[in-house]
C-alpha positions, -999 to 999 in steps of 0.1 A, spaced: 501 -2 419 498 2 457 505 34 476 530 37 504 501 38 529 491 3 517 526 -12 521 527 -41 546 552 -36 573 571 -64 592 546 -61 620 518 -72 596 501 -38 597 501 -14 568 523 17 569 492 39 575 480 17 604 514 17 621 515 55 619 480 58 633 489 35 662 521 55 669 501 88 667 476 73 692 504 62 715 520 97 714 487 114 722 479 90 750 513 93 767 521 129 762 489 146 752 507 160 721 493 154 686 516 144 657 494 162 632 458 173 628 439 141 631 414 153 604 439 144 577 430 108 584 394 114 574 382 111 610 378 137 638 404 119 660 432 93 659 411 72 683 382 71 657 407 63 629 422 34 649 388 21 659 379 20 622 406 -4 613 408 -26 644 371 -35 641 367 -45 678 333 -37 693 346 -40 729 374 -14 724 372 17 745 363 50 728 387 73 746 424 78 737 441 67 769 418 38 775 421 26 739 459 28 740 459 7 772 435 -18 757 456 -22 725 488 -27 746 470 -54 765 458 -70 732 494 -70 718 489 -45 690 522 -27 700 543 -58 704 559 -56 669 556 -19 662 588 0 666 609 -30 677 644 -31 664 652 -64 647 
């Protein structure tokens, strides 16, 4: 039995990964946190996202990582209405 966090969303990401990407986006754009990032098991949303994207070239700061992921197409399918 899988948990809700492991549910694959229409974007191809898991539910948990989508929420991490949305949390990173919100933090990068507004500076506001959705929740304490330590609930992810990492000290920041940036580190949590870096853990699952597995890209050695990805920037290590929130705003730069968000811009990098937008350019790479990570946000193309997330949050789009179908």
